[in-house]
N, C-alpha and C positions, 0 to 999 in steps of 0.2 A: 127511331123507326122512320123509314122513308116510304111514302105511299105514292104509287103510280096509278093515275085514273085516265079513262078514255074521255072523249069529249061529249058523250051522250048526256041528254038533259034528264033531270029528275031521277025517277026510279030506274031508268034504263042505263044509268051510268055504272060502269064496272071498274073496280080498282084492285090493286095488289099491294100488300104491305111487305117491306123488306127490313129486317133488323140488321143494323150496322153496328159493329163493335169497333171502337177507336182505341188503340193502344199507343201511349206516349213513350218513345224510346229516348233515353238520355245519351245523346251522342257527344256531350261536352265533358271532357276530363277535368273536373273542377275539384278533385280531392287530392290533397298532398299526402305523401307517405308519412307514416308516424313511426319514429324510432325510439327504442328503449333508451333509458338513461342509465348511466353506470357510475359506480363509485370509483375511487382511485384504483388503478391497476398497478400492482407492485411486481417487478421482475428483477432477477439478479443480473448484474452487468455481463455475466458470461452466458446469458441465454442464447441458445443456438438459433440460427436464422431459419431453421425448418420448424421450430416450435410455434404453435398457434397460441398467442397470448390472450386473444379475445375474439369472439365471434359476435359481430354487431347484428342485431335483429331489428329489421324494419318491416312494416306491413303497409300495403297499399289498400285504401278503402274500396277501390274498384277491382282489386285482384290482379292489377297489372304486374308484369315482371319488373323487378327492380335491378338497377345496376349501381354498384358501390364504387366510390372514389375516396381518396384520402388526401389531406392537405399537408402531410409531413413526408419529407424525403428520408427520414430515419426509420420509417416503418412502411410496410407494404400491405395492400389489402387485395384479396381475391374479389374481383368485380361481381362475381356471381354469388359466392357463398357468404361474403362479408367477413372472412377469416383474416385477422390481422397478425402479421409476423414482424420480427425485427428485420430491417432491410439489409444492413451490412455490419451489424454488431455495435454494441454500445460500450463505452469505456468510462466508467465512473472516475478513473484515476487521472485522466487527461485534464490538465489545468484549464483548458479552454472548452471543456465539454460540459453539457448540462447534466444535472442529476435528476431532472424531471422534464417531461415533454407534454405540452398541450397541443392538441390538434383536433380537426373536425373530420368526421366521416359523413359523406353526403350520399343519400339514396335517391335515385331518380327513376321515375317511370317513363321518362322521355319528354314529359311536359312539366310536371311538378316535382319538387324536391323536398326531402326531409333531412334534418341534420341531427347527428348525435355528437356531443362534445366529450372528448376522451382526455384523461390525464394519466400518464404512465410515470410511475416513480421508479427510479433505478436504485437497487440495493448494492452496496459495495461488497466485493468478494476479495478475500485475502489471497490473491493469486500471484504475489511476488514475495520472495524471501529477503530478509535483511542481509546486507553484505558489507565487508570492509572494502572501501574504495581505495584508500591509500594508507600506508603506514610509513611514517617518516621519523627517524631514519629507518632503514630496513633492519630487521632483527637478525643476529644479535647486535646489541649496542654496548660499546665500552664507555663506562662512566668512571671518572676519577673519584677515589674514595673521599677526597676533601671537597667535593662539589657542595654548593650551598643548598640548604633546605629551600624548596620552592623551584629548584632547577627542573625545567621540562626535559624529561628523558625520551618520551615518545609523543608524537602527535598522530592521531588516527582520524580518518574521515569515514563516515558510514552512510549508507543510502538504502532506501526501500521505495520502489516505484509505486507502492500502494498509497492511495490517499487516506486521510483520516476516516475512520478510526483504526485502520489496518496498517498505518505507517509505524515508524519506530517509536516504541514506548519507553525504552530504557537502554542505557549503556552502563555496564557494571564491571568493576575490577574485582575479580573473585578472590584472589589470594594476594593481598597487599603486603603480608608479612609485617605489618605495622611500620613499613619503611617507605611505602608509596601511597599516593592517593590519586583519585580520578577527579578531574574537573572537566566541565563540558559547556558548550554554548547553549543558548536558550532554545534553539530549534532542534536540538539533538542530532546535529549532523557532524559535529567535530568534538573530539575529546582529547584530553591531555593527561599523560601519566607524569606526575611530578614527584620530586623527593619530599617525603614527609619527615624523615629523620636522616641524620648524618650516616653515610656508609662507613663501614670498617672492613677493609680487606682482611685484616687479621682474624676477624670473626666469621665473615661470610664472603666468599669470592664470586658468587653468582646467584642470580634470582631468576626464576621462571614465573612470569606473570600471565594469568589467564584473563582475557577481556571478552565479555559477552555483549552482544547487541540483540535486542528482542523486539519483535513487533507483536501484533495481537495474538499470534499463534505459534510463531517460529523463532528459534534462537540460533545465531551464528557465533562461533567462538574462534579466537585466535590466541596463539601463545607468543609472548614477547619475552625475550631473554635479555637480562642486564648483566654484563660482566663487569665486576668491580676491578678497577685498575689500581694497583698498589702504588702509593706515593711515598717517597722517602721523607717521612714526617719527623722522625726522631733521630737524635744522635746516639751513638753507642753509650752504654752505661757500664761503668766498671765499679765493682764492689769487692774489696774496699778501693777507695780512690788512690791510696798510696800503699806500696808494698815494700817491706824491708827484707832484703836477701843477704844472708851471710855466706860468703864464698870461701871454700877451702883453697889454700895455696897450692894444693896438688892438682887442681883442675887443669885440664889441657883443652886446647881448641876443639870444639865440636861437642864437648860435654854439655848436657842439659842443666840449666840452672833453675828452670821453672817449668813444671809439667803442664799446667793449665793456667792460661791468662784469664783472670776473672772478669771478663767483659762480654756483653751481649748486645744485640740490636733489637729494640722493642718492635721494629717493623717486621721482624720475624723472617722475612725472605731475603734480607740483605746478607751478604757474606762480608765478614770483617777481615781486614788485612792489616 
């Protein structure tokens, strides 16, 4: 209260009281924005760039409008809403690409800032199919019937652009006919079809082999043909080894003296002369 008085003495003095109310206004912005904390965010590697993966929420104690920014170039943020999206796509399968991202989101009221720490985990997606890269030699392949056990008949290389666990899981020879077996290298990129048993043209002249390569969800198949090449392995066999023929003196030139010569060739396909 403020009192105003005139200059009269004693009881002649007159005065007036005025009540004054003083309000203190806080003009100093000394409160920082407070941001929510978040657990790991998990997204698939094929997440679209229009999909919102997280909306960061921050509040300003003085009610000021906040502006958001992000420390990662792999993700973008709406400066007004705090919505985070994938910037240009993530690829789990690239050998030099990260499978997880840590970054900061900063909320500013123009003077003070608050920070939210974000970790995004990338889930692999089986987006590639396994395939046969090369087959050497090309099918069909001719193989001599006297080839040694262990002879490599075909070499195949396979590929799958997915990273583990969606990469190649197995290479399988489906119908080996107990004549062939499959061998492969440790990283499942190359396989070899080798002879398991001696071939025999006289028994089987051709084999059709089915080879499968499988990843986590998909299988590719190729057919490899082996043509068995006949080899002249055996000499003709005559039974009996000696023949006694009695000739009549009345025979003339051109008369047959033996209807059938008792010889054959175990190779089967050879013609005797």
